C-alpha positions as CSV (number, residue, x, y, z in Angstrom):
1,M,-48.2,-26.6,0.4
2,R,-49.8,-24.3,-1.9
3,V,-53.6,-25.6,-2.9
4,V,-54.3,-25.1,-6.4
5,N,-56.5,-22.5,-6.0
6,D,-54.5,-20.6,-4.0
7,K,-53.5,-17.2,-6.0
8,Q,-49.5,-16.9,-7.2
9,D,-48.0,-13.9,-5.8
10,P,-47.7,-11.9,-8.7
11,V,-44.3,-11.4,-10.8
12,E,-43.0,-8.0,-10.9
13,V,-42.0,-7.0,-14.2
14,K,-39.4,-4.5,-13.5
15,S,-38.6,-1.8,-16.6
16,V,-36.2,-0.2,-16.6
17,D,-35.5,4.6,-17.9
18,I,-33.2,4.2,-20.8
19,F,-31.9,8.0,-20.3
20,A,-31.0,7.2,-16.6
21,L,-29.2,4.1,-17.4
22,I,-27.0,6.4,-20.0
23,S,-26.8,9.0,-17.4
24,Q,-25.9,5.8,-15.0
25,M,-23.0,5.2,-17.7
26,F,-21.9,8.2,-18.3
27,L,-21.9,8.2,-14.7
28,V,-19.5,5.1,-14.4
29,S,-17.2,6.7,-17.1
30,V,-16.2,9.8,-15.2
31,G,-15.5,6.9,-11.7
32,I,-13.4,4.8,-13.8
33,A,-11.6,7.8,-15.4
34,T,-11.1,9.2,-11.9
35,W,-11.0,5.0,-10.3
36,V,-10.9,6.6,-6.9
37,F,-14.3,7.0,-7.4
38,A,-15.8,4.4,-9.7
39,P,-17.1,1.4,-7.0
40,M,-19.5,4.2,-5.5
41,T,-20.6,4.9,-9.1
42,M,-20.5,1.1,-9.1
43,V,-22.1,0.5,-6.4
44,L,-25.2,2.8,-7.3
45,S,-26.2,1.4,-9.8
46,H,-26.3,-2.1,-8.3
47,C,-28.8,0.4,-6.1
48,R,-30.6,1.8,-9.0
49,F,-31.1,-0.8,-11.1
50,T,-32.0,-4.6,-11.2
51,N,-30.1,-7.5,-13.0
52,P,-28.8,-7.4,-15.4
53,W,-29.0,-3.7,-16.3
54,S,-26.5,-2.7,-13.4
55,K,-24.5,-4.9,-15.1
56,V,-24.8,-3.6,-18.5
57,S,-24.5,0.4,-17.1
58,G,-21.3,-0.9,-15.7
59,L,-20.2,-2.2,-18.9
60,G,-21.6,0.6,-20.8
61,G,-19.7,2.8,-18.5
62,A,-16.6,1.2,-19.0
63,I,-16.8,1.3,-22.9
64,L,-17.3,5.0,-22.9
65,A,-14.2,5.5,-20.2
66,L,-12.2,3.3,-22.6
67,L,-13.3,4.9,-25.7
68,F,-13.7,8.8,-24.7
69,L,-12.7,9.6,-22.3
70,E,-9.4,7.8,-23.6
71,V,-8.6,6.3,-19.7
72,S,-6.0,3.7,-20.4
73,L,-7.4,-0.1,-20.8
74,A,-5.2,-1.3,-17.1
75,Q,-7.2,1.3,-15.6
76,V,-10.6,0.8,-17.5
77,V,-9.8,-3.7,-16.6
78,I,-8.7,-2.6,-13.1
79,G,-11.7,-0.2,-11.9
80,F,-13.9,-1.9,-13.9
81,V,-13.9,-5.9,-12.0
82,L,-13.1,-4.2,-8.6
83,S,-16.3,-2.3,-8.2
84,L,-18.3,-5.2,-9.6
85,F,-17.0,-7.4,-7.1
86,V,-17.9,-4.8,-4.6
87,A,-21.0,-3.5,-5.2
88,D,-21.5,-8.1,-5.6
89,S,-20.6,-8.5,-2.9
90,L,-22.5,-5.5,-1.1
91,Q,-25.5,-6.6,-2.7
92,K,-25.1,-10.7,-2.0
93,E,-24.6,-8.8,1.9
94,V,-21.4,-10.4,2.8
95,K,-20.1,-9.0,6.2
96,P,-17.8,-6.2,5.9
97,F,-14.6,-7.2,6.7
98,Q,-14.8,-9.8,4.6
99,L,-15.6,-7.4,1.2
100,L,-12.8,-5.4,2.4
101,S,-10.3,-8.3,2.3
102,Q,-11.2,-10.4,-0.5
103,S,-11.9,-6.6,-3.2
104,L,-8.3,-6.4,-1.4
105,A,-7.1,-9.6,-3.3
106,V,-9.5,-9.2,-6.4
107,A,-7.6,-5.6,-6.2
108,L,-3.9,-6.9,-6.4
109,V,-4.9,-10.1,-8.5
110,A,-6.9,-7.7,-11.3
111,A,-3.3,-5.6,-11.1
112,A,-0.9,-8.3,-10.8
113,G,-2.4,-9.5,-14.8
114,C,-2.3,-6.1,-16.0
115,L,1.1,-5.8,-15.2
116,I,2.4,-9.9,-16.6
117,W,-0.2,-9.4,-19.8
118,G,2.3,-5.4,-20.2
119,S,5.4,-7.5,-19.6
120,I,4.6,-10.8,-22.1
121,T,3.4,-8.1,-24.7
122,E,6.4,-6.1,-24.3
123,N,8.8,-9.6,-24.2
124,I,10.6,-7.8,-21.2
125,R,10.0,-8.9,-17.3
126,V,7.8,-8.3,-14.9
127,Q,9.9,-6.3,-12.8
128,D,11.4,-4.0,-15.8
129,F,7.6,-3.5,-16.7
130,W,7.2,-1.9,-13.5
131,G,10.5,0.3,-13.4
132,R,9.7,1.5,-16.7
133,W,6.1,2.4,-15.8
134,V,7.3,4.0,-12.3
135,A,10.3,6.0,-14.9
136,E,7.6,7.0,-17.4
137,L,5.7,8.4,-14.5
138,I,8.1,10.6,-12.8
139,E,8.6,12.3,-16.2
140,K,5.1,13.3,-16.0
141,L,5.5,14.7,-12.7
142,K,8.5,16.4,-14.0
143,A,7.0,17.7,-17.2
144,T,3.8,19.5,-15.4
145,H,6.2,21.4,-12.6
146,A,3.8,20.4,-10.2
147,L,6.7,19.1,-7.5
148,D,9.1,21.9,-8.3
149,G,11.3,22.1,-5.4
150,A,8.5,20.1,-3.3
151,M,10.2,17.2,-2.8
152,N,12.8,15.4,-4.2
153,I,12.2,13.4,-7.2
154,A,14.6,10.9,-6.6
155,V,13.0,10.0,-3.2
156,I,9.7,10.2,-4.7
157,K,10.8,7.6,-7.7
158,D,12.4,5.5,-4.6
159,L,8.7,5.9,-3.3
160,I,6.5,4.7,-6.0
161,L,9.0,1.8,-7.4
162,Y,9.0,0.2,-3.6
163,E,6.3,1.2,-2.5
164,G,3.9,1.5,-5.4
165,P,2.4,-2.0,-4.7
166,F,1.0,-0.9,-1.4
167,L,-0.6,2.9,-2.2
168,Y,-2.2,1.1,-5.1
169,L,-3.7,-1.5,-2.1
170,L,-4.0,1.6,0.3
171,A,-5.6,3.8,-2.8
172,S,-7.7,0.7,-3.6
173,L,-9.0,0.7,0.4
174,L,-10.2,4.2,0.7
175,S,-12.6,3.6,-2.8
176,I,-14.2,0.2,-1.4
177,W,-14.6,2.4,2.0
178,I,-15.9,5.5,-0.1
179,A,-18.3,3.8,-2.2
180,V,-19.1,1.4,1.4
181,G,-20.2,5.3,3.5
182,A,-21.3,6.6,0.5
183,A,-24.2,3.9,0.1
184,A,-25.2,3.7,3.9
185,H,-24.7,7.6,4.5
186,F,-26.8,8.5,1.2
187,G,-29.9,5.9,1.8
188,W,-29.4,3.7,-1.0
189,V,-29.1,0.3,0.8
190,K,-33.1,0.7,2.1
191,E,-33.3,-2.5,4.0
192,E,-32.1,-1.9,8.0
193,K,-31.2,-5.3,8.6
194,S,-29.0,-5.3,5.9
195,P,-25.1,-5.6,7.0
196,Y,-24.7,-1.9,5.1
197,S,-27.2,0.5,6.3
198,A,-26.2,3.4,8.1
199,V,-26.9,1.3,11.3
200,S,-25.4,-2.3,11.4
201,L,-22.1,0.0,9.7
202,K,-21.5,1.7,13.3
203,A,-21.2,-1.4,15.4
204,F,-18.6,-2.1,12.3
205,R,-15.7,-2.9,14.4
206,V,-12.7,-4.1,12.6
207,P,-10.3,-6.4,14.4
208,R,-8.2,-6.3,17.1
209,W,-5.4,-7.9,15.9
210,L,-5.5,-5.6,12.9
211,S,-4.9,-2.4,15.9
212,L,-2.0,-4.3,17.5
213,C,-0.4,-5.1,14.2
214,F,-0.2,-1.4,13.3
215,I,0.8,-0.4,16.6
216,I,3.7,-2.9,15.6
217,S,4.5,-2.1,11.8
218,F,4.3,2.5,13.4
219,A,7.5,1.4,15.6
220,L,9.1,-0.4,13.3
221,T,9.5,2.8,10.6
222,L,11.2,4.7,13.4
223,V,13.7,2.0,13.7
224,V,14.2,-0.2,10.5
225,T,16.4,2.0,8.2
226,S,17.6,-0.6,5.9
227,R,16.3,-1.9,2.5
228,Y,13.7,-2.9,4.0
229,Q,12.0,-0.2,4.7
230,Y,9.9,0.1,2.3
231,L,8.4,-3.0,2.7
232,V,7.5,-1.9,6.4
233,G,6.5,1.7,5.3
234,G,3.9,-0.3,2.6
235,V,3.1,-2.3,5.5
236,F,2.2,-0.1,7.4
237,R,0.3,2.6,4.8
238,V,-1.9,-0.5,4.0
239,L,-2.5,-1.4,7.9
240,S,-3.6,2.8,8.3
241,G,-6.0,2.2,5.5
242,F,-8.0,0.4,8.0
243,I,-7.1,2.3,11.1
244,F,-8.8,5.1,9.1
245,I,-12.4,3.2,8.2
246,Q,-12.4,2.4,12.4
247,G,-11.7,6.1,13.1
248,S,-13.7,7.3,10.1
249,I,-16.8,5.0,12.2
250,C,-16.1,6.6,15.3
251,L,-16.6,9.8,13.9
252,S,-19.9,8.9,12.4
253,I,-20.5,7.8,16.1
254,L,-19.6,10.9,17.6
255,L,-21.6,13.5,14.6
256,A,-25.0,11.1,15.6
257,Q,-24.2,10.9,19.4
258,R,-24.0,15.0,18.6
259,G,-28.0,15.1,16.6
260,V,-25.0,16.9,13.8
261,R,-27.7,17.6,11.1
262,H,-27.5,15.6,7.5
263,S,-25.9,18.2,5.4
264,V,-23.2,19.6,8.0
265,R,-22.0,15.5,8.3
266,T,-22.0,15.2,4.9
267,F,-19.4,18.4,5.1
268,I,-17.7,16.9,7.7
269,Y,-16.9,13.6,5.9
270,C,-15.6,15.3,2.5
271,V,-12.8,17.3,4.2
272,A,-11.9,14.4,7.0
273,V,-11.1,12.0,3.6
274,L,-9.6,14.7,1.7
275,L,-7.7,16.2,4.4
276,G,-7.8,14.6,7.5
277,F,-6.0,11.5,6.9
278,Y,-3.5,11.3,9.8
279,A,-6.6,12.2,12.2
280,L,-9.0,9.9,11.6
281,V,-6.0,7.2,11.8
282,G,-5.3,8.3,15.5
283,M,-9.5,8.7,16.4
284,G,-9.2,4.9,15.0
285,I,-6.2,3.8,17.0
286,M,-8.4,5.7,20.1
287,S,-11.7,4.6,19.5
288,P,-11.6,2.0,22.1
289,W,-11.0,5.0,24.5
290,I,-13.4,7.1,22.6
291,L,-16.3,4.9,22.4
292,R,-15.9,3.2,25.7
293,K,-19.2,2.5,28.1
294,R,-20.8,5.3,29.3
295,R,-23.5,5.4,31.9
296,G,-24.4,1.7,30.6
297,I,-24.7,1.8,27.1
298,S,-21.9,-0.5,25.4
299,P,-20.8,1.2,22.0
300,Q,-21.9,-2.0,19.9
301,I,-25.1,-1.1,21.1
302,L,-26.6,2.1,19.7
303,P,-29.6,3.9,21.1
304,N,-32.4,4.4,19.1
305,Y,-31.9,7.7,18.9
306,L,-29.0,7.0,17.0
307,E,-30.6,4.5,13.8
308,E,-30.7,7.2,11.4
309,Q,-28.4,7.3,8.6
310,T,-24.5,8.8,9.3
């Protein structure tokens, strides 16, 4: 109970640097244009500014991407909605696996909403609208001559047509994890007790049932050759994203145990994300053995010398 003569706690009124806000808007707009880095730029906005300025920078970035970078309305809507949900969830410190699963649901609903809206405006069925969009995408790929002689165009078309939604979920999952990992690695999350601090993320583990489902789906991709092969392959790709997350955590722990410098670790992470996807998936599957108990130290409880930024 507070008595009358007690001094009230001072209320800190935080101002915002208008130039920093504008620069963050441009950064968010570039993130939305690239789409993969949209959640990362939005998370940075929420770490740099307090409400409502973090929301203002995100909304301003979405408008800039739509007006000046000529990004499609659907991409802007999906990127903004997904990024805002990820940033708010991280700020509320929900559990990491809950953030990943709920963000994927939000990404799916946002994409489905854009797809349904497009089919309504064009007055065609949803599947016809999707098929036409895939056909237009293939025609653009043909015009660039980027895939000439590399792969069969028909195979690529079927892959996008039938596994496109799964590939979209996989890309969304990776973009979310890049945002979460960047916040921990670069120290945007200041509180050590936060579930998204560097120390806490090292202790995060993907549920074992997901690893089991991944192994089963991988086996099914080798034996299923009927029309369900795209469904099985799509599920396998999404599950591989979760195992990739486990592998990246395992890589982070190994680098920290060996005392690798921060700048070197940044380079290794970039190379691993861009070029070593399947290598990290394999590391994720082997992580229970790689991180098994050694010298009485559990992989779930890290020694003090690992309590540094990943």
